[in-house]
N, C-alpha and C positions, 0 to 999 in steps of 0.2 A: 504494500500500500504506499502511495506517495504521501508526502506531508500535505495536509489540508491547506487551502487558501486561508488568509487571515480573517475572513468573514464568511458567514453562512450564505448560501445562495437564497434567492427569493423562492417562496413557495406559497401556493394558495389552493383552496378547494371550494368548489361551488356546491352548496347544500341544496339538494332537491328532494322531493318526496320519494322519487324513485331510488335515490341513494339511501335514504333512511329505510325504505322498505327492503332494499337489498341487504342492508346491514342486519335488519331484524331477521331476515331469512337465514343468514349465515350464523348469527349469534344465538338465535332462538328467543331473543328479547322482543316479544310482541306486546309490550306495555301499550295500552291504547293511546297514551299521550304521544307516542311516537308514530303509530300507524293508523289510527282512526281519526279522520279529519273532523267528524262531528264531535267526537269526544274532546279532541284538542281544542276546537273552537269554544267549547263550553267550559274548558279548564281555565285556571288562573293565568295560563300562558297565552290564551286567545287563539292558539293554533297548535298544530303538531310541532314537536321540537325534535332536534336530532339527538341521537344517543351521544353521550359524552365523549366517546372515542373519536367521532367524526370531526369535530372542530379542532382536535389535537393533531390531526393528520399533517398539517403544514410543518410542524416542528420535526416530525418523523421523516417526512420527505426531504427536508432541507439537511438534516443530519446525515441521512443516508447518502445523499448526493455529495455533500461536503467531504464525507469520509470515503466515498467511492465503494460502498458496500451495500448489500441488499437488506441488511438488518443491523440494528444497533449491537455493538459488542456486549458480551456477557459482562456484568458488573456495572453497566450504565444504569443511572437512576434519574428519576424525574420527580421533583416536588412541585405541585401546581395547585392553583386555586381557580375555581370557576366563578366568573362574575355575572354572566347572563347566559341564557340559552341561545342556541342557534336554531334558526327556522328555515324552512324551504324558501329559497330566494336569496339567502345570505351568501356572501362570498367571504370566506375567512382567509386572511393572509397572515404570514408570519412577520413579526418585527423582532429581530434578535439582536442582542448586544454583541459586541466583539468578544470572542472567546477569551477567557482569562485562566490563569493558573488557579487550581483548586488547592486549598490547604492540604488535602489528602494526596496530592501528587498528580491528580488527573486534570481534566479541563472542565471548567465551569462556564455555562452559557445561559445567562438570563434571557428570557424571551417573553413575548406576549403574542397571543393570537387575537387579531382584531377583525371586526366585521367591516362591511363596506362603508359604514358611517364613522369608522375610526374608533368604535367603542371596544373596550377590552372584553373579550369573551373568556379568555384564559390567560393567566400569567403564571410564570414559574421559572424554575432553574433546572436545566439538564446538566448532569455531571457524567462525563465519560471517564473510564478508568485510565490510569497512568500509561498503560501501554499503547493508548490510541492517540490522544490529543497532542 
């Protein structure tokens, strides 16, 4: 593996009901707030919402491209907080800080996943093990 560039590449994902339904089929999570439009509309969210993994996808895509690998290396960790749900029609993009040294010897990357209005959907820190970053 070659040494990664100094910053992560851009990444985004368009959230659609088809994407949500496809994730439900793969994961087995058919919670009606995700897949039932009438239920979602009557919920506190006002519509269906994406499963939590879907708006996280930009950080995974960017890290995999940055490292040139198909999956994050063993020992990678992510600490994150959800700020708001993602809905069909949202486009979620990554806003990542410059990777920095982690006190544990790895690489620390603060990030946020933002919707098309620039609102934080998720914020967190990814830490890659010492052998990688």
